[in-house]
C-alpha positions, 0 to 999 in steps of 0.5 A: 614564592615557589622557586626552582631548586638551587644549582650550586654546581653552575652557580656556586655563589648564588645558587640561582639560574635562568630558571630563577629569573623566569620564576621571579618574573612570572610571579611579579607579572601574574601578581599585578593582574588582579589590579588591572582595570576592566579593559586592562589599560591601567594597573592601579596597585594599592598604596598609601597615596598617589604620586604628584602626577595623580592616580590615573598616571600611576595606573598608566605607570602600572601598565607600562612598567610591567609591560616592559618585563613582560616583553622581555620575558616573552621575547626571551622565550621566542614568543611563548606566552603561557600566561596570556600576558600579551592579550591583556596588554594588547587589550589595554592598548586598545582601551587606553588610547580611545579617549586620552584625557587630561583628567588626573583622577580615576572616575567611575565614568572613565576608569580606562583612558590614558593621560595625555603626554604633555611637556615634562609629564609623567606619561612621557616616561611611561611611553618609553617603556611601552615603546620598548615593549612594543618593539621587543614583542612586535611579531606577536603583538603590534603586527597583529593589532587591528589597524585602527588600534595601531593608528591610535596607539601611534598617535598617542605615542607620537605626542612624545616626539613633540613635547619638552622633557625635563633636562636630564635623562628624560631626553631619552624617553622621546628617543625611545619612542622615536626608535619604535615609531621610525621602525613602525613607519609612523611620523618617521621624520619626527621620530628620527629627529627625536632620536638624534635630539636625545643623543645630542642632549645627553652628550652635554652630560657625558664627562668621560670614562663612561660617566654621565651627570644626570642633568644637574652639574654633579648628579651622579647615581644609578641613573648612569646605568639604568637610564643614561647607558641602557636606553641608547645602547638598547635602542642601538641594539634593536635598530642594528645600528652598528656605529651607534652601538660601538660608540655607546657600547664602548661607553657602557663597557667603561662604566661597567668596569666601575659599576661592577665594584658597586655591588656587595658580596651579598648582592646589594648595590651601593645605597646612594642616589634617588629612585632607590626603590628601583632596586635590581634595575641596577643590573640592567646595564650589566645585562646590556653589556653581555647582550651587545658584547660591550662588557669587560666582565666574564659571562659568569661574573655578569650572572653572579653579580646580577643574580646576587642583586635579584636574590638579595632583594627577594630574600629580604622581603622586597616582594610582599605577601601579595607578590607585589614590589613595595615602595622601599628597599626591603619592605616599605620605606616611605622616607625613601620615596620621591614625590614622583613615585606612585605604587607601581614605580618600583616596577622600573626594576623590570628592566633588570630582566633584560638578561632574559633576551639572551638565549638559554645557551648563551655563555652568560647562562651556561658558564659557572659563576665567577666571583664578583670584584668584591669577593676577589680581594680588598680593593680601592678604586678611584672613580675620577669623574664623580670624584668617588673613592670606592673601598671594598673588603673581601672578608665581609663583602662590604663596599663603601663609597666615599663621596667627594663629588655627587650632590644633586644640586641645581646649577642656579641655587642650593637646596637642602641636603638630600641624605642620599647624596650629601653624605661623606660616605655610602655603602652596600650595608647602611642607609642614611639617616633621615631623622636625628643625627646625620650619619657620615657628616661633619657639621658646624653647630651654630645657633642650635642647628647643625650645618649642612654640606651644601654644594660639593666642590671636588678638590682632587683624588688619587689611588687611595684618597679623594678630597672636596671643599664645601661651604656649610649652610645653616637654615638655608644660608651659607655661613659667610666666609666659612669653608671645609676642606675634607680628604678621605684616605682608606687602607684595608677596612680603615678610613681617615677623615681629615677636615680643615675648617676655615673662617669659623668663629672661635667656640663654634661646635664641630660634630663628626658622625660615623656609619649608622648601623641598623638591625634588631639591636644596635649599641655600644658605649663611647670611650674617652682614653687615650682618644675619644671614640665610639663603637656601634654594633648591630645584630649581635656584631654582624655589622660594626661602626667605629669612630675614633678622634685623631685631632681636634675632637674632645668627646665621643658619644653613641646616639640612637637614630629615631626610626632607624634607616632603610636597613632596619627600624633600630639604628645607632651612630657614633659621634665625635664633638669638638670646638673651633679653638680661640687663638694660638695662645689660648687653646692648645689642642695638643693638650686634648684627648684628641691629640694625646701626644701633642704632636700637632701643636697649637691650632691656628686661627683665621687663615690657618684654620682649625684641623679636625681628624678622625679614623673610622671603620665599617666592618662585618667581621670581628677579626680585625685589629683595633682601630689605631691610626696615628696622625702627626705633623711633619712640616717645621714651624714657619708661620708667625704664632703657628703651631707645628706642621703649619706652612707659611701658606696655611697648609698643614703637613701631616703624616698618617700611619695605619695600624700595619705601619703603612704611612701617607704624607698629607698636605691640606690647605684651604681648598687644596689637598695633596697626598705624597706617594700617590699618583693623583688626579687633579680637579678644578673646584 
């Protein structure tokens, strides 16, 4: 892709400027034109197969999701359209709405008609992008359409006002359509009602501090930014509704204070949640904050984070040799794709060009880049609403998200774990495994199968820790009476994971995995003394994953990951193994390699539970000292037959010492966690 020269004076971090954003937008928009239908109504991009909505819907998706960035590009240039894009989209409006159809496939007899907007149908999603695009380009497109075309397009869009969306961010799609139709004088009462209804519905999802759950009880992901904040704020901005913008803009600003910490030094957003193929759509809320004045970020920091994210994907092959965005992360990655995604689905990323609405003389384009939060200093940030602990290190630019609150589970039943939600941790440099051993996971091994985490119940959080409770499941069934209480603590680049397993049968295997690192090469050997541990490295040590047992684990291994991850075709993950002990007299874990000094004493069966602990590290620098974390018991023996450190209520009292001598005092019992010396935020389970 031809790009302008870098400007390291204005953009010392990325080298990119507004001209680079315009060049990437132009490349993406012109590359899709050969795939447009004769009447320009559908853009049928090549792919391995249609989404579950069918090929006609996928063609509409191609039209709608490219129309929005085209509108941003042209509106940001005050109507300048050297590639004649608006003429093509205007023609598509005409042909697509002549005879809307329920036919899912494309046929020789009807290669142009748009699908009808139905209850919970994909066309409702695409109608929102079309509505926003028409709103942005109104002086140059809508106002110049023939009256019959405006009438047909208005009637097609208006169906979205009367259809039922999915009970999540989809409520914002009729809102977006309603905002445009109200301004255009089409079904104004129904349009206004759709706007109000959408705002009322998403209010149920707002938990405070700028965090929404996406419909389900605990579905926290990038949809917070690229949908649940973006759509209300953009609507309020275009409507010039100051009270509405103040309300939703203040929420956006609160969210951006957290979201800015979820981008790595290389520009990558944290790899977590669904629809990750939207990639740099994660920059859209950053631009929305700058556009509306509702942001805690300096203009130079906004551009640095956003340009870093766009360049991250452009440099790593997200755009193929045809100039098309692929379904994946860097190149194509089928395991990343949801069933609702068609070949044009990645063009939701087009909302990331929102910054082009800011004029060239805006400070966000003219001020020098400033460091992103990850570049300024090592940071630990607790995000209390999703119960996430965010840990970043300036030396390597890595961001790690320790997950004790997002599972994307429905309210009324528990589904199989989704790797993009269920893991204990996610990062900007690693992706979850889909085959072979699950990364960043504590599994109980029962009947030859590894347990899943299931629903995540937040227990609490503090400045440098977060905790949760889970009820392990094997083959879709909960292990009766078994719970796992887990706390993650962080310090610098290091982590400690402490688990209390209660109710598991003696002899049950327990497996802890670490970070899965991917690259052209991955591998290093396990160690057994003085503590069990394993180390995996990728790309000649560019990225290192370490895992060391502190208590309860007796063996270590390094396992390869079939097919790698979204970050590379080869990957490896370090593993620790242990066993739930029999009884206090029968199994003395203090004599194992997992607790060489014996300071934790015997494990306690039944109500006391079995304690497992490890230290972990994901690092992109080789200058760190060895991973040496110490765990000791601090409470006296008060329970009959119990070993040291177990209180009468079954709570373990522990002291964790980091390599630099910093200590944490931990109390962990079934469903309860406290960390002394840290002001904590409690959560009900």
